[in-house]
Residue, then its C-alpha position, 0 to 999 in steps of 0.5 A: s290854277i291857282t294865280k295868275e303869276r308864280t313868285e319863286v324864293i330862289l338860293q344862291g351864294t356867291s365866292s365873292l368876298d365882298p357879296n355886295d360888289p356888282t362883280a360878284v358872282w351870283e350861283e342859284y341851288d337847283f332844287k329837284c322838283k322845283p320850278g327853275n331852268l326852263s330847258r330843264r324837264p319837269c318833274f313827275i312824281s304824281p301824287y306825290h311832291y317833294r316836299l321842300d319844293w312844295l313849301m317853297w312855292f307857298a313861301a313865295f306868298q309870305t315874309y322870311e319872318q313867317n318862315e324862319w325855316i327858310i333861314h335855317l336852311a340857308g345856313k346849313l346850306l352855308a356850312q355846305e351839311e350834307e342832309a341840306l345839300s340831299l335835298m337840292a338837285s345840284n351844288p354850285f358850290a361842290g368841290r369848293e368853299p362854302p359860299 
């Protein structure tokens, strides 16, 4: 065990015109192996790790200023770039306008 609590970075987007609106619906991007939905079967790829999912775990211990790549990833997800979306388990905005 590394820590007693596990802090997670969660990437979400909204289709709301006003993201500050309390009624805005935020949808989460799921990662292939990063812990998330408790009803999802665990991802076993031993002895390997999905690099992005692994980096997300360590990014939770620091600030985004120490992990500028997260800002770049978020920008690519906002632009719905296929290369970035291929790293995700699902795209909540598939077939719709970008968040």
